[in-house]
LOVO-513995 format. One record per residue (C-alpha): residue in one letter; z, x, y; residue number from 1. Coordinates in pm, whole numbers, plus 50000, padded with zeros to 5 digits. Each point is the difference from the previous one (the first is absolute). Layout:
BEGIN
(pt "A",(Z,X,Y),NUM)
...
% end
This chain:
BEGIN
(pt "X",(35389,09157,40508),1)
(pt "X",(49989,49649,49850),2)
(pt "X",(49641,50051,49882),3)
(pt "X",(50103,50327,49835),4)
(pt "X",(50294,49832,49828),5)
(pt "X",(49780,49723,49865),6)
(pt "X",(49744,50253,49878),7)
(pt "X",(50277,50194,49831),8)
(pt "X",(50128,49687,49824),9)
(pt "X",(49652,49937,49859),10)
(pt "X",(49916,50362,49921),11)
(pt "X",(50325,50102,49833),12)
(pt "X",(49964,49780,49689),13)
(pt "X",(49646,50125,49950),14)
(pt "X",(50123,50359,50027),15)
(pt "X",(50280,49932,49753),16)
(pt "X",(49762,49850,49745),17)
(pt "X",(49749,50284,50030),18)
(pt "X",(50272,50263,49979),19)
(pt "X",(50158,49831,49700),20)
(pt "X",(49682,50001,49796),21)
(pt "X",(49976,50378,50025),22)
(pt "X",(50371,50057,49940),23)
(pt "X",(50105,50059,49642),24)
(pt "X",(50334,49828,50039),25)
(pt "X",(49873,49709,50207),26)
(pt "X",(50199,49836,50278),27)
(pt "X",(50239,49709,50052),28)
(pt "X",(50048,49802,50317),29)
(pt "X",(50266,49741,50078),30)
(pt "X",(50140,49930,50343),31)
(pt "X",(50355,50102,50082),32)
(pt "X",(50109,49918,50356),33)
(pt "X",(50175,50251,50218),34)
(pt "X",(50347,49892,50107),35)
(pt "X",(49865,49928,50347),36)
(pt "X",(49767,49740,49849),37)
(pt "X",(50284,49803,49837),38)
(pt "X",(50223,49736,50157),39)
(pt "X",(50254,49973,49716),40)
(pt "X",(50322,50190,50042),41)
(pt "X",(50168,50261,49781),42)
(pt "X",(50349,49962,49863),43)
(pt "X",(50178,50334,50002),44)
(pt "X",(50080,50031,49631),45)
(pt "X",(50368,50075,49947),46)
(pt "X",(49942,50034,49623),47)
(pt "X",(49954,50347,49858),48)
(pt "X",(49970,49891,49637),49)
(pt "X",(49929,49685,49802),50)
(pt "X",(50151,49951,49656),51)
(pt "X",(49882,49677,49840),52)
(pt "X",(50017,49820,50333),53)
(pt "X",(50330,50151,50115),54)
(pt "X",(49944,50197,50320),55)
(pt "X",(50198,50315,50079),56)
(pt "X",(50041,50133,50353),57)
(pt "X",(49968,50369,50082),58)
(pt "X",(50377,50032,50006),59)
(pt "X",(50050,49821,49667),60)
(pt "X",(49725,50201,49836),61)
(pt "X",(50134,50329,50135),62)
(pt "X",(50341,49926,49853),63)
(pt "X",(49853,49912,49660),64)
(pt "X",(49776,50305,49987),65)
(pt "X",(50300,50230,50027),66)
(pt "X",(50101,49914,49644),67)
(pt "X",(49824,50038,49666),68)
(pt "X",(50052,49631,49925),69)
(pt "X",(49859,49905,50338),70)
(pt "X",(49694,50221,49958),71)
(pt "X",(49938,49840,49663),72)
(pt "X",(50038,49656,50155),73)
(pt "X",(49755,50070,50284),74)
(pt "X",(49738,50150,49772),75)
(pt "X",(49641,49886,49938),76)
(pt "X",(50090,50014,49633),77)
(pt "X",(50256,49727,50070),78)
(pt "X",(49764,49781,50203),79)
(pt "X",(50103,50125,50344),80)
(pt "X",(49738,50025,50276),81)
(pt "X",(50053,50241,50287),82)
(pt "X",(49886,49847,50330),83)
(pt "X",(49879,50260,50246),84)
(pt "X",(49719,50033,50252),85)
(pt "X",(49759,50126,49734),86)
(pt "X",(50060,49692,49785),87)
(pt "X",(49965,49763,50295),88)
(pt "X",(49675,50170,50102),89)
(pt "X",(49867,49966,49646),90)
(pt "X",(50101,49634,50005),91)
(pt "X",(49804,49925,50315),92)
(pt "X",(49693,50188,49880),93)
(pt "X",(50014,49820,49665),94)
(pt "X",(50038,49660,50167),95)
(pt "X",(49685,50049,50205),96)
(pt "X",(49786,50219,49776),97)
(pt "X",(50104,49997,49633),98)
(pt "X",(49789,49792,49760),99)
(pt "X",(50125,50142,49669),100)
(pt "X",(49633,50004,49899),101)
(pt "X",(49938,49625,50032),102)
(pt "X",(49665,50070,50167),103)
(pt "X",(49852,50063,49654),104)
(pt "X",(50094,49658,49863),105)
(pt "X",(49914,49818,50322),106)
(pt "X",(49663,50172,50044),107)
(pt "X",(49877,50092,49653),108)
(pt "X",(50144,49710,49799),109)
(pt "X",(50045,49713,50247),110)
(pt "X",(49698,50086,50215),111)
(pt "X",(50166,49954,50339),112)
(pt "X",(49707,50177,50170),113)
(pt "X",(49720,49855,49787),114)
(pt "X",(49998,49647,50133),115)
(pt "X",(49932,49870,50349),116)
(pt "X",(50289,50201,50144),117)
(pt "X",(49851,50347,50006),118)
(pt "X",(50115,50322,50152),119)
(pt "X",(49698,49994,50231),120)
(pt "X",(50070,49661,50157),121)
(pt "X",(50375,50071,50017),122)
(pt "X",(49924,50330,50175),123)
(pt "X",(49762,49826,50241),124)
(pt "X",(50271,49747,50081),125)
(pt "X",(50249,50280,50072),126)
(pt "X",(49744,50190,50211),127)
(pt "X",(49923,49682,50197),128)
(pt "X",(50361,50003,50123),129)
(pt "X",(49910,50312,50204),130)
(pt "X",(50341,50146,49935),131)
(pt "X",(50189,49683,50089),132)
(pt "X",(50238,49834,49756),133)
(pt "X",(49993,49660,49834),134)
(pt "X",(50222,49776,49788),135)
(pt "X",(49702,49848,49819),136)
(pt "X",(49704,50222,49915),137)
(pt "X",(49697,49771,49997),138)
(pt "X",(49739,50136,49759),139)
(pt "X",(49641,49877,50009),140)
(pt "X",(49867,49825,49691),141)
(pt "X",(49701,50212,49883),142)
(pt "X",(49803,49723,49828),143)
(pt "X",(50033,49637,49894),144)
(pt "X",(50250,49991,49716),145)
(pt "X",(50200,49749,49799),146)
(pt "X",(50338,50104,49864),147)
(pt "X",(50230,49767,49810),148)
(pt "X",(49789,49704,50104),149)
(pt "X",(50030,50089,50368),150)
(pt "X",(49692,50107,50200),151)
(pt "X",(49992,50269,50266),152)
(pt "X",(49694,50030,50222),153)
(pt "X",(49837,50327,50099),154)
(pt "X",(50102,50099,50350),155)
(pt "X",(50326,49805,49991),156)
(pt "X",(50329,50185,49972),157)
(pt "X",(50277,50043,49745),158)
(pt "X",(50343,49963,50161),159)
(pt "X",(50173,50269,49795),160)
(pt "X",(50334,50006,50181),161)
(pt "X",(49986,50378,49968),162)
(pt "X",(50182,50173,50286),163)
(pt "X",(49841,50300,50170),164)
(pt "X",(50211,50207,50243),165)
(pt "X",(49821,50152,50300),166)
(pt "X",(49808,50311,49901),167)
(pt "X",(50046,49946,49626),168)
(pt "X",(49695,50076,49786),169)
(pt "X",(50096,49743,49735),170)
(pt "X",(50224,49692,49985),171)
(pt "X",(50374,50049,49982),172)
(pt "X",(50103,50042,49636),173)
(pt "X",(49651,50082,49875),174)
(pt "X",(49942,50344,49852),175)
(pt "X",(49645,50136,49979),176)
(pt "X",(49971,50258,49724),177)
(pt "X",(49685,50208,49975),178)
(pt "X",(49944,50242,49717),179)
(pt "X",(49658,50139,49924),180)
(pt "X",(49754,49716,50048),181)
(pt "X",(50258,49728,49923),182)
(pt "X",(50159,49799,50281),183)
(pt "X",(50295,49787,49900),184)
(pt "X",(50244,49777,50185),185)
(pt "X",(50366,49961,49912),186)
(pt "X",(50296,49822,50156),187)
(pt "X",(50337,50120,50124),188)
(pt "X",(50324,49819,50085),189)
(pt "X",(49894,49974,50363),190)
(pt "X",(49723,49751,49915),191)
(pt "X",(50252,49716,49964),192)
(pt "X",(50322,50139,50148),193)
(pt "X",(49892,50128,50341),194)
(pt "X",(49803,49827,50270),195)
(pt "X",(49827,50058,50332),196)
(pt "X",(50180,49837,50292),197)
(pt "X",(49751,49762,50165),198)
(pt "X",(50138,50080,50347),199)
(pt "X",(50036,50378,50004),200)
(pt "X",(49773,50077,49701),201)
(pt "X",(50270,50237,49879),202)
(pt "X",(50127,49989,49643),203)
(pt "X",(50301,49788,49906),204)
(pt "X",(50142,50195,49708),205)
(pt "X",(50152,49769,49741),206)
(pt "X",(49848,49677,50135),207)
(pt "X",(49790,49798,49753),208)
(pt "X",(49629,49962,50061),209)
(pt "X",(50015,49626,50067),210)
(pt "X",(49628,49928,49969),211)
(pt "X",(49881,50251,49740),212)
(pt "X",(49731,49818,49804),213)
(pt "X",(50077,50175,49672),214)
(pt "X",(49854,49723,49785),215)
(pt "X",(49665,50028,50179),216)
(pt "X",(49993,50379,49970),217)
(pt "X",(50062,49978,49625),218)
(pt "X",(49757,49711,49945),219)
(pt "X",(49718,50197,50160),220)
(pt "X",(50033,50269,49733),221)
(pt "X",(49742,49979,49722),222)
(pt "X",(50259,50011,49720),223)
(pt "X",(50292,49815,50156),224)
(pt "X",(50038,49842,49655),225)
(pt "X",(50191,50320,49916),226)
(pt "X",(50277,49854,50218),227)
(pt "X",(50010,49666,49816),228)
(pt "X",(50370,50028,49910),229)
(pt "X",(50089,49960,50368),230)
(pt "X",(49838,49653,49996),231)
(pt "X",(50040,49683,49795),232)
(pt "X",(49673,50061,49812),233)
(pt "X",(50057,50082,49634),234)
(pt "X",(49684,50173,49869),235)
(pt "X",(50035,49874,49642),236)
(pt "X",(50127,49652,50074),237)
(pt "X",(49817,49897,50317),238)
(pt "X",(49663,50174,49971),239)
(pt "X",(49713,49949,49757),240)
(pt "X",(49964,50269,49733),241)
(pt "X",(49693,50216,49954),242)
(pt "X",(49945,49990,49622),243)
(pt "X",(49745,50282,50026),244)
(pt "X",(50254,50240,50145),245)
(pt "X",(50303,50062,49779),246)
(pt "X",(50259,50273,49966),247)
(pt "X",(50221,50112,49713),248)
(pt "X",(50359,49899,50067),249)
(pt "X",(50294,50218,49895),250)
(pt "X",(50008,49829,49660),251)
(pt "X",(49628,50054,49943),252)
(pt "X",(49887,49643,50066),253)
(pt "X",(49692,49954,50217),254)
(pt "X",(50091,49807,50312),255)
(pt "X",(49749,49854,50248),256)
(pt "X",(50028,50107,50362),257)
(pt "X",(49992,49760,50293),258)
(pt "X",(49661,49957,50164),259)
(pt "X",(49987,50260,50278),260)
(pt "X",(49845,49787,50273),261)
(pt "X",(50219,49697,49934),262)
(pt "X",(50321,50206,50001),263)
(pt "X",(49900,50176,50320),264)
(pt "X",(49921,49669,50170),265)
(pt "X",(50330,49839,49898),266)
(pt "X",(50212,50299,50104),267)
(pt "X",(49814,50028,50331),268)
(pt "X",(50057,49630,50066),269)
(pt "X",(50375,50046,49951),270)
(pt "X",(50017,50319,50209),271)
(pt "X",(49823,49834,50292),272)
(pt "X",(50281,49743,50009),273)
(pt "X",(50271,50258,50068),274)
(pt "X",(50148,49929,50344),275)
(pt "X",(49948,50282,50244),276)
(pt "X",(50306,50220,50021),277)
(pt "X",(50085,49925,49635),278)
(pt "X",(49958,50207,49685),279)
(pt "X",(50055,49911,49635),280)
(pt "X",(50201,50304,49897),281)
(pt "X",(50120,49878,49660),282)
(pt "X",(49800,49942,49685),283)
(pt "X",(50124,49665,49877),284)
(pt "X",(49658,49830,49979),285)
(pt "X",(50114,49746,50260),286)
(pt "X",(49860,49922,50343),287)
(pt "X",(50295,50128,50203),288)
(pt "X",(49913,50264,50260),289)
(pt "X",(50299,50084,50217),290)
(pt "X",(50023,50095,50363),291)
(pt "X",(49961,50373,50065),292)
(pt "X",(50360,50114,50046),293)
(pt "X",(50114,50231,50275),294)
(pt "X",(50118,50354,49947),295)
(pt "X",(50306,49943,50217),296)
(pt "X",(50192,50095,49689),297)
(pt "X",(50335,50132,50123),298)
(pt "X",(50267,49760,49877),299)
(pt "X",(49743,49761,49848),300)
(pt "X",(50077,50062,49633),301)
(pt "X",(49933,49890,49732),302)
(pt "X",(49624,50028,50046),303)
(pt "X",(49717,49768,49907),304)
(pt "X",(49999,49627,50073),305)
(pt "X",(50210,49930,49693),306)
(pt "X",(50216,50310,50046),307)
(pt "X",(49875,50150,49673),308)
(pt "X",(49998,50354,50143),309)
(pt "X",(50371,50070,50015),310)
(pt "X",(50056,50306,49779),311)
(pt "X",(49933,50367,50054),312)
(pt "X",(49996,50215,50313),313)
(pt "X",(50035,49843,50343),314)
(pt "X",(50130,49672,49853),315)
(pt "X",(49671,49929,49824),316)
(pt "X",(49761,50087,50283),317)
(pt "X",(49843,50284,49801),318)
(pt "X",(49935,49755,49717),319)
(pt "X",(49817,49771,50242),320)
(pt "X",(49793,50290,50133),321)
(pt "X",(49919,50092,49642),322)
(pt "X",(49876,49649,49934),323)
(pt "X",(49754,50000,50290),324)
(pt "X",(49798,50281,49850),325)
(pt "X",(50048,49913,49634),326)
(pt "X",(49988,49629,49928),327)
(pt "X",(49796,49915,50311),328)
(pt "X",(49719,50253,50020),329)
(pt "X",(49889,50084,49645),330)
(pt "X",(49977,49710,49755),331)
(pt "X",(49939,50238,49711),332)
(pt "X",(50372,50081,50001),333)
(pt "X",(50077,49664,49844),334)
(pt "X",(49796,50048,49684),335)
(pt "X",(50294,50086,49776),336)
(pt "X",(50200,49690,50096),337)
(pt "X",(49703,49765,50042),338)
(pt "X",(50079,49821,49669),339)
(pt "X",(50349,49909,50126),340)
(pt "X",(49900,49916,50358),341)
(pt "X",(49659,49837,49952),342)
(pt "X",(49960,49936,49628),343)
(pt "X",(49700,50234,50003),344)
(pt "X",(49952,50279,49749),345)
(pt "X",(50009,50351,50151),346)
(pt "X",(49643,50089,49906),347)
(pt "X",(49864,49665,50116),348)
(pt "X",(50189,50037,50328),349)
(pt "X",(49849,50341,50069),350)
(pt "X",(49652,49879,49910),351)
(pt "X",(50033,49710,50246),352)
(pt "X",(50099,50235,50282),353)
(pt "X",(49733,50261,49930),354)
(pt "X",(49703,49791,49889),355)
(pt "X",(49861,49963,50352),356)
(pt "X",(50118,50324,50163),357)
(pt "X",(49739,50112,50256),358)
(pt "X",(50012,50365,49901),359)
(pt "X",(49842,50070,49662),360)
(pt "X",(50272,50250,49914),361)
(pt "X",(50256,49718,49989),362)
(pt "X",(49778,49713,49881),363)
(pt "X",(50085,49907,49642),364)
(pt "X",(49716,49894,49774),365)
(pt "X",(50123,49755,49733),366)
(pt "X",(49704,50101,49785),367)
(pt "X",(50131,50355,49961),368)
(pt "X",(50200,50125,49704),369)
(pt "X",(50278,50124,50229),370)
(pt "X",(50314,49796,50062),371)
(pt "X",(50078,49917,50364),372)
(pt "X",(50318,50209,49988),373)
(pt "X",(49811,50292,49849),374)
(pt "X",(49728,49962,50260),375)
(pt "X",(50255,50010,50284),376)
(pt "X",(50194,50291,49850),377)
(pt "X",(49678,50203,49976),378)
(pt "X",(49981,50005,50380),379)
(pt "X",(50329,50196,50000),380)
(pt "X",(50055,49970,50375),381)
(pt "X",(50376,49961,49964),382)
(pt "X",(50096,50164,49669),383)
(pt "X",(50293,49833,49830),384)
(pt "X",(49977,49685,50215),385)
(pt "X",(49847,49666,49898),386)
(pt "X",(49826,49959,50334),387)
(pt "X",(49806,50161,50282),388)
(pt "X",(50289,50006,50247),389)
(pt "X",(50239,50294,50010),390)
(pt "X",(50295,49890,49788),391)
(pt "X",(50234,50146,49741),392)
(pt "X",(50149,49812,49708),393)
(pt "X",(50380,49988,49960),394)
(pt "X",(50161,49986,49656),395)
(pt "X",(50031,49621,50039),396)
(pt "X",(49623,49946,50032),397)
(pt "X",(49836,49751,49945),398)
(pt "X",(50306,49781,50057),399)
(pt "X",(50060,49835,50335),400)
(pt "X",(50319,50119,50165),401)
(pt "X",(50207,49936,50311),402)
(pt "X",(49813,50283,50174),403)
(pt "X",(49647,49925,49880),404)
(pt "X",(49849,49668,49887),405)
(pt "X",(49706,50180,49838),406)
(pt "X",(50217,50280,49861),407)
(pt "X",(49827,50291,50182),408)
(pt "X",(50117,50245,50266),409)
(pt "X",(49760,50073,50286),410)
(pt "X",(50001,50374,50061),411)
(pt "X",(49730,50242,50113),412)
(pt "X",(49929,50339,49841),413)
(pt "X",(50154,50281,50202),414)
(pt "X",(50311,49799,50087),415)
(pt "X",(50318,49922,49811),416)
(pt "X",(50049,49665,49828),417)
(pt "X",(50035,49724,50262),418)
(pt "X",(50020,50256,50280),419)
(pt "X",(49750,49809,50216),420)
(pt "X",(50156,49661,49923),421)
(pt "X",(50344,50126,50095),422)
(pt "X",(49860,50165,50313),423)
(pt "X",(49838,49674,50110),424)
(pt "X",(50327,49816,49941),425)
(pt "X",(50199,50245,50209),426)
(pt "X",(49744,49980,50281),427)
(pt "X",(49960,49621,49991),428)
(pt "X",(50376,49967,50039),429)
(pt "X",(49971,50175,50338),430)
(pt "X",(49757,49744,50147),431)
(pt "X",(50145,49786,50279),432)
(pt "X",(49800,49692,50104),433)
(pt "X",(49884,50006,50362),434)
(pt "X",(50194,49780,50243),435)
(pt "X",(49870,49644,50013),436)
(pt "X",(49785,49909,50297),437)
(pt "X",(50247,49735,50108),438)
(pt "X",(50251,49992,50282),439)
(pt "X",(50321,49837,49884),440)
(pt "X",(50303,50013,50228),441)
(pt "X",(50349,50073,49874),442)
(pt "X",(50116,49640,50030),443)
(pt "X",(49710,49875,49788),444)
(pt "X",(50060,50273,49743),445)
(pt "X",(50366,49902,49977),446)
(pt "X",(49911,49633,49959),447)
(pt "X",(49745,50087,49732),448)
(pt "X",(50261,50202,49813),449)
(pt "X",(50241,49706,50016),450)
(pt "X",(49735,49758,49871),451)
(pt "X",(49917,50246,49720),452)
(pt "X",(50364,49990,49892),453)
(pt "X",(50049,49627,50055),454)
(pt "X",(49691,49917,49794),455)
(pt "X",(50144,50226,49728),456)
(pt "X",(49691,50219,49992),457)
(pt "X",(50240,50291,49956),458)
(pt "X",(50116,49864,49664),459)
(pt "X",(49696,50185,49860),460)
(pt "X",(49865,50200,50293),461)
(pt "X",(50317,50198,50058),462)
(pt "X",(50083,50359,50084),463)
(pt "X",(49828,50240,50240),464)
(pt "X",(49654,49933,49855),465)
(pt "X",(50051,49624,49974),466)
(pt "X",(49982,49995,49622),467)
(pt "X",(50260,49991,49728),468)
(pt "X",(49753,50189,49777),469)
(pt "X",(50020,49731,49733),470)
(pt "X",(49744,49804,49796),471)
(pt "X",(50020,49621,50005),472)
(pt "X",(49854,49762,49740),473)
(pt "X",(49666,49862,50113),474)
(pt "X",(50122,49650,49914),475)
(pt "X",(50284,50039,50251),476)
(pt "X",(49756,50100,50274),477)
(pt "X",(49755,49721,49923),478)
(pt "X",(49708,50241,50022),479)
(pt "X",(49701,50001,49771),480)
(pt "X",(50143,50190,49699),481)
(pt "X",(49670,50151,49886),482)
(pt "X",(50038,50339,50165),483)
(pt "X",(50362,50032,49888),484)
(pt "X",(49882,49969,49638),485)
(pt "X",(49722,50257,50020),486)
(pt "X",(50178,50255,49778),487)
(pt "X",(50120,49755,49737),488)
(pt "X",(49775,50128,49721),489)
(pt "X",(50132,50354,50035),490)
(pt "X",(50312,49884,49816),491)
(pt "X",(49811,50049,49672),492)
(pt "X",(49934,50367,50082),493)
(pt "X",(50309,50088,50205),494)
(pt "X",(50193,50321,49946),495)
(pt "X",(50260,50224,50165),496)
(pt "X",(49869,50188,50307),497)
(pt "X",(49941,50370,49949),498)
(pt "X",(49850,50258,50237),499)
(pt "X",(49974,50376,49973),500)
(pt "X",(50227,50233,50193),501)
(pt "X",(49873,50039,50355),502)
(pt "X",(49938,50371,49956),503)
(pt "X",(49741,49928,49725),504)
(pt "X",(49653,50116,50106),505)
(pt "X",(49678,49801,49953),506)
(pt "X",(49812,50039,49771),507)
(pt "X",(50301,49969,49773),508)
(pt "X",(50111,50312,49816),509)
(pt "X",(50075,49988,49627),510)
(pt "X",(50316,49805,49925),511)
(pt "X",(50086,49881,50352),512)
(pt "X",(50362,49895,50047),513)
(pt "X",(50044,49621,50020),514)
(pt "X",(50216,49851,50272),515)
(pt "X",(50157,49660,49922),516)
(pt "X",(50030,49779,50307),517)
(pt "X",(50352,49860,50053),518)
(pt "X",(50012,49620,49990),519)
(pt "X",(50365,49918,49934),520)
(pt "X",(50060,49899,50362),521)
(pt "X",(49753,49713,49978),522)
(pt "X",(50099,49646,49918),523)
(pt "X",(49798,49886,49698),524)
(pt "X",(49957,49657,50158),525)
(pt "X",(49836,50166,50301),526)
(pt "X",(49767,50197,49773),527)
(pt "X",(49907,49684,49813),528)
(pt "X",(49922,49816,50324),529)
(pt "X",(49793,50290,50133),530)
(pt "X",(49790,50025,49683),531)
(pt "X",(50019,49632,49895),532)
(pt "X",(50149,50108,49666),533)
(pt "X",(50227,49812,49761),534)
(pt "X",(49896,49660,50127),535)
(pt "X",(50131,50062,50351),536)
(pt "X",(49701,49835,50167),537)
(pt "X",(49967,50292,50240),538)
(pt "X",(50120,50047,50354),539)
(pt "X",(49924,50139,50343),540)
(pt "X",(50198,50263,50181),541)
(pt "X",(50168,49937,50334),542)
(pt "X",(49784,50209,50234),543)
(pt "X",(50122,50196,50298),544)
(pt "X",(49920,49833,50332),545)
(pt "X",(49943,50328,50183),546)
(pt "X",(49657,50023,50164),547)
(pt "X",(49916,49629,49975),548)
(pt "X",(49791,50017,50318),549)
(pt "X",(49747,50223,49818),550)
(pt "X",(49993,49824,49664),551)
(pt "X",(49881,49643,50063),552)
(pt "X",(49901,49783,49814),553)
(pt "X",(50310,49933,49794),554)
(pt "X",(50120,49931,49643),555)
(pt "X",(49877,50182,49692),556)
(pt "X",(49665,49821,50001),557)
(pt "X",(49949,50049,50375),558)
(pt "X",(49952,49627,50022),559)
(pt "X",(50219,49936,50305),560)
(pt "X",(49746,50085,50268),561)
(pt "X",(49947,49850,50345),562)
(pt "X",(49772,50131,50272),563)
(pt "X",(50058,49998,50378),564)
(pt "X",(49904,49630,50001),565)
(pt "X",(50263,49809,49802),566)
(pt "X",(49788,49686,49993),567)
(pt "X",(49680,50128,49842),568)
(pt "X",(50060,50345,49852),569)
(pt "X",(50209,49911,49696),570)
(pt "X",(50028,50173,49665),571)
(pt "X",(49792,50285,49865),572)
(pt "X",(49687,49788,50029),573)
(pt "X",(50058,49954,50373),574)
(pt "X",(50094,50361,50078),575)
(pt "X",(49899,50312,49807),576)
(pt "X",(49713,49824,49824),577)
(pt "X",(49856,49938,50347),578)
(pt "X",(50079,50351,50130),579)
(pt "X",(50296,49863,50196),580)
(pt "X",(50312,50215,49976),581)
(pt "X",(50314,49803,49914),582)
(pt "X",(50236,49979,50294),583)
(pt "X",(50341,50133,49893),584)
(pt "X",(50201,49758,50215),585)
(pt "X",(49807,49693,49891),586)
(pt "X",(49988,50110,49636),587)
(pt "X",(50375,50061,49996),588)
(pt "X",(50049,49660,50161),589)
(pt "X",(49807,49847,49709),590)
(pt "X",(50238,50175,49761),591)
(pt "X",(50303,49818,50147),592)
(pt "X",(49851,49676,50139),593)
(pt "X",(49934,49735,49735),594)
(pt "X",(49744,49808,50207),595)
(pt "X",(49787,50302,50084),596)
(pt "X",(50029,50128,49643),597)
(pt "X",(49869,49669,49869),598)
(pt "X",(49688,50052,50211),599)
(pt "X",(49960,50354,49867),600)
(pt "X",(50039,49889,49639),601)
(pt "X",(49751,49717,50053),602)
(pt "X",(49745,50240,50153),603)
(pt "X",(50034,50237,49705),604)
(pt "X",(49975,49708,49755),605)
(pt "X",(49671,49891,50157),606)
(pt "X",(49835,50325,49889),607)
(pt "X",(49893,49998,49631),608)
(pt "X",(49987,50380,50002),609)
(pt "X",(50356,50034,50127),610)
(pt "X",(50118,49746,49746),611)
(pt "X",(49840,50192,49715),612)
(pt "X",(50163,50318,50133),613)
(pt "X",(50337,49822,50024),614)
(pt "X",(50027,50091,50369),615)
(pt "X",(50204,49703,50113),616)
(pt "X",(50277,50105,50236),617)
(pt "X",(50257,49783,49821),618)
(pt "X",(50364,50074,49926),619)
(pt "X",(50286,50163,50194),620)
(pt "X",(50075,49655,50144),621)
(pt "X",(50290,50107,50217),622)
(pt "X",(49940,49817,50325),623)
(pt "X",(50116,50078,50350),624)
(pt "X",(49836,49709,50181),625)
(pt "X",(50074,49679,50185),626)
(pt "X",(50044,49804,49677),627)
(pt "X",(50269,50250,49896),628)
(pt "X",(50176,49973,50334),629)
(pt "X",(49860,50298,50190),630)
(pt "X",(49836,49993,50342),631)
(pt "X",(49666,50154,50091),632)
(pt "X",(50188,50260,50206),633)
(pt "X",(50208,50096,49698),634)
(pt "X",(49686,50028,49787),635)
(pt "X",(49835,50230,50252),636)
(pt "X",(50317,50207,50036),637)
(pt "X",(50013,50050,49623),638)
(pt "X",(49635,50101,49993),639)
(pt "X",(50048,50242,50289),640)
(pt "X",(50305,50153,49832),641)
(pt "X",(49820,50050,49668),642)
(pt "X",(49673,50134,50142),643)
(pt "X",(50180,50259,50211),644)
(pt "X",(50274,50084,49750),645)
(pt "X",(50067,50366,49928),646)
(pt "X",(50264,50131,49755),647)
(pt "X",(50335,50035,50171),648)
(pt "X",(49919,49734,50259),649)
% end
């Protein structure tokens, strides 16, 4: 039986590929676990509707729907989202399988499959598991290569950090799309926001992939320079120009392009410095990747490290979901605001992204008479959109808004506007973290709760989710302010948030009805901190402490990391960079113990790569240690209380 299962695991992908080539419509594959293959829990959703973050129970909704005014209030035309089993099912499917078309940018423009990481060696690595799971897919290096100044020898292995559940035909969060003779790879939310449990090999829904080597995966692409805005490499300021290759800017001036090889090398060098488990999700041209956040979203608003996603349905969660597949997976979407964000003309920006595309269809030739924008528009893959991803443009485009930093709305044809984003939000809010694998007796829990209060942790981490849902100035926290200022330049292109009514189909019909997003409930000071506007200096939100056991390392940069050995496995350099999983108890101890934290900070500081990436583990200097008058027993009680905490405890 085992031999048959292994044969099936190897034969099935081959069958899928062969079948897809002869199918007119092609095929898509992305793994979605059955509920029996998941260890996260499900929160029975008492909400029947969401209206701009206000949940309505079945009883409340039923009472409203008996009146004309109530029916108008709970209407898609008014921004209401009905939460039923169909929506929750769509949300789960979208979380695991929906790419919004990003496989075209990643494969045909970035060249994710054209470098040393190829579909063949990834497939071989998956097949070599013989149907077993892994938390780190090790992919063989096909030949001697040098990327970003770093050499990889043939026969050695890339530690990708990709998770593969047992029996999956591709890594978790990777979508293989085959149409005709073209094979493309896209990404879904599950790539970063779900993980394989190393003990049971089941999927932990909502847990961050703590060792995903996203920087390596991107650097191995042949045109990773098309992702330059997620690094600190400015193509016109930091890279030599190629005077023989120029492009007409929007004002008609001929502008030289950066030398292709030099730009690729510099971007690859920066990407290879990303700490594992971190991703640079914002386009501020700074070296500031942040820790992959969890999708334990219930009660954890506002969303994003700085709390910038606060407006719209589900208290801003739909806006965050929108961002994942807009700003983060198709750089072409930023062309219209590239002058404000990067000081780069729109046409020059597009030429930089497309000049080294692996597929000829998307490779821009500066010697042609066609403008880069005209060249891209001629492909007409997403009519009416400035990109390859599936997006629609609200009336506010191209302005940044509270619901979209790049001004676009991710929505697939055949659905209504934001239907998938709202569905994912509703479903994510049902995820319950698995119980921690710790045994903490009632007396210890009670002592930990008392220490939590005595140390005044609850002055910020209050309420059932241990957060006051506020944003604090980065200066107050003492953390590196860089990430809190990532959206600062959007102030020059900021506008009021506008969607379309949620019964608007995609593609948009003529004259779709706009839907202004209410913002009057928000404190302007909180908005300014979240977006680093009006000289606020930026801030970080107070995160929920639910599910801490599954989300180590800690802080926004993931810098507070300690392995099972507190003496030698310190910082990111001593843990995930050495394929050592951070220990949640020891890492949380480093968050509250000044002596251990000093060792962590020193270990991070000793790594030039971590210093360039601003992964330091500094700030949040609120100590519960011997120097502050607490015993080791009280420390451990606090840690046990927090790691096992569940809402209502």
